[in-house]
BALOBA-1460 file (C-alpha; in Angstrom, 3 decimals):
// residues 242
<rec num="1" residu="m" x="124.630" y="47.032" z="106.010"/>
<rec num="2" residu="v" x="121.978" y="49.671" z="105.143"/>
<rec num="3" residu="q" x="120.128" y="51.023" z="107.818"/>
<rec num="4" residu="s" x="116.246" y="51.706" z="107.588"/>
<rec num="5" residu="k" x="114.893" y="54.877" z="107.867"/>
<rec num="6" residu="t" x="112.043" y="55.312" z="110.689"/>
<rec num="7" residu="t" x="109.821" y="57.997" z="110.465"/>
<rec num="8" residu="a" x="109.316" y="60.555" z="113.586"/>
<rec num="9" residu="p" x="105.879" y="59.534" z="114.823"/>
<rec num="10" residu="k" x="103.298" y="62.292" z="114.394"/>
<rec num="11" residu="g" x="102.218" y="62.749" z="117.571"/>
<rec num="12" residu="y" x="103.988" y="64.281" z="120.709"/>
<rec num="13" residu="g" x="103.527" y="60.809" z="122.514"/>
<rec num="14" residu="q" x="102.573" y="61.805" z="125.851"/>
<rec num="15" residu="f" x="99.389" y="61.531" z="128.026"/>
<rec num="16" residu="c" x="98.974" y="65.064" z="128.462"/>
<rec num="17" residu="p" x="95.577" y="66.530" z="127.391"/>
<rec num="18" residu="i" x="97.022" y="69.793" z="125.894"/>
<rec num="19" residu="a" x="99.221" y="67.176" z="123.804"/>
<rec num="20" residu="l" x="96.505" y="65.244" z="122.009"/>
<rec num="21" residu="a" x="94.197" y="68.381" z="121.856"/>
<rec num="22" residu="a" x="97.287" y="70.158" z="120.049"/>
<rec num="23" residu="e" x="97.408" y="66.910" z="117.736"/>
<rec num="24" residu="v" x="94.096" y="67.630" z="116.121"/>
<rec num="25" residu="m" x="93.921" y="71.290" z="116.594"/>
<rec num="26" residu="a" x="97.264" y="72.797" z="116.085"/>
<rec num="27" residu="e" x="97.899" y="71.524" z="112.558"/>
<rec num="28" residu="r" x="99.139" y="74.261" z="110.256"/>
<rec num="29" residu="w" x="95.738" y="75.786" z="108.744"/>
<rec num="30" residu="t" x="93.109" y="73.526" z="110.728"/>
<rec num="31" residu="p" x="92.202" y="76.676" z="113.401"/>
<rec num="32" residu="l" x="91.250" y="78.327" z="110.384"/>
<rec num="33" residu="v" x="89.463" y="76.219" z="108.309"/>
<rec num="34" residu="l" x="87.243" y="75.366" z="112.092"/>
<rec num="35" residu="r" x="87.144" y="79.258" z="112.049"/>
<rec num="36" residu="g" x="85.583" y="79.189" z="108.909"/>
<rec num="37" residu="l" x="83.006" y="75.957" z="109.685"/>
<rec num="38" residu="f" x="81.998" y="78.236" z="112.869"/>
<rec num="39" residu="c" x="81.481" y="81.187" z="110.264"/>
<rec num="40" residu="g" x="78.747" y="78.705" z="108.459"/>
<rec num="41" residu="a" x="80.824" y="77.757" z="105.591"/>
<rec num="42" residu="r" x="79.853" y="73.918" z="104.613"/>
<rec num="43" residu="r" x="80.901" y="73.624" z="101.277"/>
<rec num="44" residu="f" x="84.551" y="72.803" z="100.247"/>
<rec num="45" residu="n" x="84.474" y="75.690" z="97.821"/>
<rec num="46" residu="e" x="82.938" y="77.912" z="100.604"/>
<rec num="47" residu="i" x="85.579" y="77.212" z="103.423"/>
<rec num="48" residu="q" x="88.825" y="77.610" z="101.143"/>
<rec num="49" residu="d" x="87.191" y="81.245" z="100.461"/>
<rec num="50" residu="s" x="87.579" y="81.430" z="103.990"/>
<rec num="51" residu="v" x="91.095" y="80.285" z="103.979"/>
<rec num="52" residu="p" x="92.013" y="81.819" z="100.157"/>
<rec num="53" residu="r" x="95.937" y="81.405" z="100.670"/>
<rec num="54" residu="m" x="95.727" y="76.897" z="101.674"/>
<rec num="55" residu="s" x="95.885" y="74.825" z="98.996"/>
<rec num="56" residu="s" x="92.956" y="73.090" z="97.701"/>
<rec num="57" residu="s" x="95.275" y="69.712" z="98.215"/>
<rec num="58" residu="l" x="95.828" y="70.616" z="101.627"/>
<rec num="59" residu="l" x="92.480" y="71.376" z="102.826"/>
<rec num="60" residu="s" x="91.397" y="67.786" z="101.452"/>
<rec num="61" residu="r" x="93.701" y="66.417" z="104.003"/>
<rec num="62" residu="r" x="92.764" y="68.889" z="106.722"/>
<rec num="63" residu="l" x="88.910" y="68.078" z="106.557"/>
<rec num="64" residu="k" x="89.980" y="64.499" z="106.247"/>
<rec num="65" residu="e" x="91.792" y="64.677" z="109.312"/>
<rec num="66" residu="l" x="89.155" y="66.451" z="111.447"/>
<rec num="67" residu="e" x="86.433" y="63.894" z="109.892"/>
<rec num="68" residu="q" x="88.990" y="60.886" z="111.349"/>
<rec num="69" residu="a" x="88.801" y="63.282" z="114.242"/>
<rec num="70" residu="g" x="85.265" y="63.113" z="114.435"/>
<rec num="71" residu="v" x="85.691" y="66.810" z="115.218"/>
<rec num="72" residu="i" x="83.393" y="67.522" z="111.477"/>
<rec num="73" residu="e" x="81.374" y="64.825" z="109.355"/>
<rec num="74" residu="r" x="80.736" y="64.860" z="105.881"/>
<rec num="75" residu="v" x="77.128" y="64.659" z="104.612"/>
<rec num="76" residu="p" x="77.029" y="63.799" z="100.928"/>
<rec num="77" residu="d" x="73.893" y="66.035" z="98.785"/>
<rec num="78" residu="g" x="72.593" y="62.999" z="98.111"/>
<rec num="79" residu="q" x="72.672" y="63.963" z="94.316"/>
<rec num="80" residu="g" x="76.242" y="62.101" z="93.554"/>
<rec num="81" residu="r" x="77.257" y="66.400" z="93.119"/>
<rec num="82" residu="g" x="79.865" y="66.432" z="96.067"/>
<rec num="83" residu="a" x="79.205" y="66.378" z="99.801"/>
<rec num="84" residu="s" x="78.492" y="69.319" z="102.687"/>
<rec num="85" residu="y" x="80.708" y="70.035" z="105.839"/>
<rec num="86" residu="r" x="79.443" y="69.995" z="109.491"/>
<rec num="87" residu="l" x="80.506" y="70.175" z="113.025"/>
<rec num="88" residu="t" x="79.708" y="67.064" z="114.942"/>
<rec num="89" residu="r" x="79.345" y="68.246" z="119.132"/>
<rec num="90" residu="s" x="82.929" y="67.506" z="119.736"/>
<rec num="91" residu="g" x="83.757" y="70.043" z="117.062"/>
<rec num="92" residu="e" x="81.371" y="72.185" z="118.486"/>
<rec num="93" residu="e" x="82.870" y="72.295" z="122.004"/>
<rec num="94" residu="i" x="86.414" y="73.388" z="120.054"/>
<rec num="95" residu="f" x="84.955" y="76.830" z="119.659"/>
<rec num="96" residu="p" x="85.305" y="78.483" z="122.793"/>
<rec num="97" residu="v" x="88.677" y="77.243" z="122.873"/>
<rec num="98" residu="l" x="89.270" y="79.551" z="119.545"/>
<rec num="99" residu="e" x="87.378" y="82.149" z="121.293"/>
<rec num="100" residu="t" x="89.867" y="82.515" z="123.755"/>
<rec num="101" residu="m" x="92.838" y="82.849" z="121.496"/>
<rec num="102" residu="g" x="90.852" y="85.849" z="118.856"/>
<rec num="103" residu="n" x="90.292" y="87.656" z="122.489"/>
<rec num="104" residu="w" x="93.803" y="87.085" z="123.839"/>
<rec num="105" residu="a" x="94.899" y="88.012" z="120.860"/>
<rec num="106" residu="q" x="93.225" y="91.254" z="120.852"/>
<rec num="107" residu="k" x="94.606" y="91.998" z="123.945"/>
<rec num="108" residu="w" x="98.157" y="90.903" z="123.655"/>
<rec num="109" residu="l" x="99.190" y="90.960" z="119.716"/>
<rec num="110" residu="r" x="96.639" y="94.337" z="119.390"/>
<rec num="111" residu="r" x="99.374" y="95.671" z="117.106"/>
<rec num="112" residu="e" x="100.898" y="92.502" z="115.030"/>
<rec num="113" residu="i" x="96.920" y="91.516" z="114.176"/>
<rec num="114" residu="t" x="96.604" y="94.752" z="111.667"/>
<rec num="115" residu="r" x="100.306" y="94.399" z="110.720"/>
<rec num="116" residu="d" x="100.190" y="94.883" z="106.462"/>
<rec num="117" residu="e" x="101.524" y="91.422" z="106.101"/>
<rec num="118" residu="n" x="98.596" y="89.861" z="107.825"/>
<rec num="119" residu="l" x="96.205" y="92.239" z="105.687"/>
<rec num="120" residu="d" x="93.835" y="90.179" z="102.808"/>
<rec num="121" residu="p" x="91.080" y="91.642" z="101.259"/>
<rec num="122" residu="d" x="89.587" y="88.216" z="100.423"/>
<rec num="123" residu="v" x="89.323" y="87.240" z="103.878"/>
<rec num="124" residu="l" x="87.812" y="90.689" z="104.645"/>
<rec num="125" residu="m" x="85.112" y="90.214" z="102.051"/>
<rec num="126" residu="w" x="84.370" y="86.752" z="102.629"/>
<rec num="127" residu="d" x="83.924" y="87.375" z="106.550"/>
<rec num="128" residu="l" x="82.257" y="90.226" z="106.318"/>
<rec num="129" residu="r" x="79.817" y="88.338" z="103.715"/>
<rec num="130" residu="r" x="78.789" y="85.732" z="106.354"/>
<rec num="131" residu="t" x="77.741" y="88.054" z="108.787"/>
<rec num="132" residu="i" x="75.820" y="89.998" z="105.793"/>
<rec num="133" residu="l" x="73.834" y="86.316" z="105.284"/>
<rec num="134" residu="n" x="73.691" y="85.992" z="109.287"/>
<rec num="135" residu="q" x="72.120" y="88.752" z="109.952"/>
<rec num="136" residu="a" x="68.892" y="87.191" z="107.770"/>
<rec num="137" residu="e" x="67.686" y="90.798" z="106.558"/>
<rec num="138" residu="p" x="66.482" y="90.036" z="102.599"/>
<rec num="139" residu="l" x="66.573" y="93.258" z="100.431"/>
<rec num="140" residu="t" x="63.539" y="93.815" z="98.491"/>
<rec num="141" residu="r" x="65.974" y="95.434" z="95.700"/>
<rec num="142" residu="r" x="69.301" y="94.838" z="94.756"/>
<rec num="143" residu="r" x="71.957" y="96.839" z="96.758"/>
<rec num="144" residu="v" x="75.050" y="97.187" z="94.606"/>
<rec num="145" residu="v" x="78.478" y="98.876" z="96.386"/>
<rec num="146" residu="r" x="81.990" y="99.452" z="95.593"/>
<rec num="147" residu="f" x="84.822" y="99.150" z="97.855"/>
<rec num="148" residu="q" x="88.004" y="100.846" z="96.547"/>
<rec num="149" residu="l" x="91.091" y="99.760" z="98.899"/>
<rec num="150" residu="d" x="93.370" y="102.240" z="99.139"/>
<rec num="151" residu="g" x="97.463" y="101.622" z="99.507"/>
<rec num="152" residu="v" x="97.129" y="97.790" z="98.045"/>
<rec num="153" residu="p" x="97.806" y="96.410" z="94.764"/>
<rec num="154" residu="i" x="96.031" y="97.159" z="92.022"/>
<rec num="155" residu="a" x="94.740" y="94.095" z="91.649"/>
<rec num="156" residu="k" x="93.192" y="93.985" z="94.828"/>
<rec num="157" residu="r" x="92.061" y="97.341" z="95.025"/>
<rec num="158" residu="f" x="88.778" y="97.337" z="93.732"/>
<rec num="159" residu="y" x="85.640" y="95.139" z="95.289"/>
<rec num="160" residu="w" x="81.766" y="95.399" z="94.598"/>
<rec num="161" residu="l" x="79.356" y="93.222" z="97.092"/>
<rec num="162" residu="v" x="76.061" y="92.678" z="95.435"/>
<rec num="163" residu="f" x="73.240" y="92.219" z="97.908"/>
<rec num="164" residu="e" x="70.075" y="90.470" z="95.383"/>
<rec num="165" residu="g" x="67.527" y="89.070" z="98.073"/>
<rec num="166" residu="e" x="68.596" y="86.870" z="100.451"/>
<rec num="167" residu="d" x="72.228" y="86.897" z="99.013"/>
<rec num="168" residu="v" x="75.364" y="88.668" z="98.484"/>
<rec num="169" residu="d" x="77.887" y="88.477" z="96.022"/>
<rec num="170" residu="i" x="81.414" y="89.337" z="96.302"/>
<rec num="171" residu="c" x="82.880" y="90.267" z="92.556"/>
<rec num="172" residu="v" x="86.385" y="91.498" z="91.841"/>
<rec num="173" residu="q" x="84.925" y="93.029" z="88.611"/>
<rec num="174" residu="d" x="82.610" y="95.332" z="87.726"/>
<rec num="175" residu="p" x="78.909" y="93.421" z="87.763"/>
<rec num="176" residu="g" x="77.607" y="96.025" z="85.605"/>
<rec num="177" residu="h" x="74.933" y="97.690" z="87.652"/>
<rec num="178" residu="e" x="74.775" y="100.707" z="88.891"/>
<rec num="179" residu="v" x="76.512" y="101.374" z="92.432"/>
<rec num="180" residu="d" x="74.418" y="102.778" z="95.193"/>
<rec num="181" residu="l" x="77.174" y="103.471" z="97.900"/>
<rec num="182" residu="w" x="81.043" y="103.950" z="97.034"/>
<rec num="183" residu="v" x="83.131" y="103.441" z="100.076"/>
<rec num="184" residu="q" x="86.787" y="104.340" z="100.385"/>
<rec num="185" residu="a" x="89.045" y="103.228" z="102.997"/>
<rec num="186" residu="t" x="92.707" y="101.805" z="103.117"/>
<rec num="187" residu="l" x="92.110" y="97.759" z="104.030"/>
<rec num="188" residu="k" x="94.009" y="99.055" z="107.558"/>
<rec num="189" residu="t" x="91.614" y="101.106" z="108.462"/>
<rec num="190" residu="l" x="88.373" y="98.567" z="107.206"/>
<rec num="191" residu="v" x="89.996" y="96.257" z="109.238"/>
<rec num="192" residu="e" x="90.908" y="98.065" z="112.319"/>
<rec num="193" residu="i" x="86.738" y="98.780" z="112.241"/>
<rec num="194" residu="w" x="86.135" y="95.122" z="111.479"/>
<rec num="195" residu="l" x="87.430" y="94.020" z="114.695"/>
<rec num="196" residu="g" x="86.761" y="97.051" z="116.943"/>
<rec num="197" residu="h" x="89.816" y="98.859" z="117.012"/>
<rec num="198" residu="l" x="88.343" y="102.107" z="115.989"/>
<rec num="199" residu="p" x="85.174" y="102.866" z="116.307"/>
<rec num="200" residu="l" x="83.297" y="103.571" z="112.713"/>
<rec num="201" residu="k" x="81.816" y="106.798" z="113.322"/>
<rec num="202" residu="q" x="85.459" y="107.924" z="114.670"/>
<rec num="203" residu="a" x="86.664" y="106.784" z="111.610"/>
<rec num="204" residu="v" x="84.186" y="108.410" z="109.482"/>
<rec num="205" residu="e" x="84.975" y="112.004" z="111.016"/>
<rec num="206" residu="a" x="88.969" y="111.658" z="110.906"/>
<rec num="207" residu="g" x="88.633" y="110.826" z="106.994"/>
<rec num="208" residu="r" x="90.189" y="108.224" z="107.111"/>
<rec num="209" residu="l" x="86.879" y="106.278" z="105.903"/>
<rec num="210" residu="q" x="84.729" y="107.728" z="103.464"/>
<rec num="211" residu="l" x="80.988" y="106.946" z="102.389"/>
<rec num="212" residu="d" x="79.698" y="108.218" z="99.048"/>
<rec num="213" residu="g" x="76.049" y="107.824" z="98.352"/>
<rec num="214" residu="p" x="72.558" y="108.753" z="99.115"/>
<rec num="215" residu="k" x="71.596" y="109.637" z="102.875"/>
<rec num="216" residu="q" x="69.543" y="106.245" z="103.850"/>
<rec num="217" residu="e" x="72.404" y="104.074" z="102.133"/>
<rec num="218" residu="i" x="75.474" y="105.542" z="104.147"/>
<rec num="219" residu="a" x="73.404" y="105.091" z="107.304"/>
<rec num="220" residu="a" x="72.632" y="101.054" z="106.257"/>
<rec num="221" residu="f" x="75.953" y="100.435" z="106.225"/>
<rec num="222" residu="a" x="76.274" y="101.165" z="109.502"/>
<rec num="223" residu="r" x="74.158" y="98.309" z="109.945"/>
<rec num="224" residu="w" x="75.345" y="95.692" z="107.336"/>
<rec num="225" residu="y" x="78.902" y="96.300" z="107.922"/>
<rec num="226" residu="g" x="78.939" y="94.081" z="110.715"/>
<rec num="227" residu="l" x="81.479" y="93.506" z="113.543"/>
<rec num="228" residu="s" x="84.015" y="91.069" z="113.799"/>
<rec num="229" residu="h" x="82.539" y="88.428" z="116.121"/>
<rec num="230" residu="f" x="85.733" y="89.578" z="118.582"/>
<rec num="231" residu="a" x="84.932" y="93.318" z="118.031"/>
<rec num="232" residu="a" x="83.049" y="93.597" z="121.725"/>
<rec num="233" residu="e" x="86.664" y="93.011" z="123.351"/>
<rec num="234" residu="g" x="88.401" y="95.117" z="120.604"/>
<rec num="235" residu="l" x="86.049" y="97.618" z="121.354"/>
<rec num="236" residu="r" x="85.900" y="97.169" z="125.367"/>
<rec num="237" residu="l" x="89.841" y="97.870" z="124.905"/>
<rec num="238" residu="s" x="90.195" y="100.367" z="122.867"/>
<rec num="239" residu="r" x="87.723" y="102.289" z="125.693"/>
<rec num="240" residu="t" x="89.958" y="100.713" z="128.685"/>
<rec num="241" residu="a" x="93.068" y="102.326" z="126.657"/>
<rec num="242" residu="s" x="91.723" y="105.804" z="126.287"/>
């Protein structure tokens, strides 16, 4: 007699509110997909840029699961060329949960955050671009910034940010424009500044961050290199530890 195989239920099978919330939010990659949406990603490609190591098929699955849970909604563009995603009211109310998680990690997992295996230049550049766009300070001329990341594989060593009007493009090959500012540092240093673990001025004075260009571009760097949403907690903890 052949015994039929039974499939374990996906959920925890508990009435505990934490268990039910975890079934929606704690699937692998789901919190990071939500992070991308909170940061302003709307189109599929934009969301995928925020999770570069996640496969397209898995991202599609997670988006469908979040839609079924009522956390996001898919909005057709009306031209038959695709759709965008936006958080529902339910989804928006998840943000304080993720914010608490991030601040907790800033306090208790500070060293682990900036371990080499957790440093991804693509994620940093995506985060930086989203922050710049959210600042809504369009330029009247093009600005080109070249990043040299020391200590990483050559394929990930150089990035260019091209500011033009209200948009910012990330290039991994020389776009052919005149460079206004050269930025050189290790990826870890840039991430530590981004997270508030290392004040920008201190990084420059210690020689860990090198900025080469006109004085006005160097001064502007401190404005547009906006910090992470969690940097306030990082800076607070840095001051407490010193």
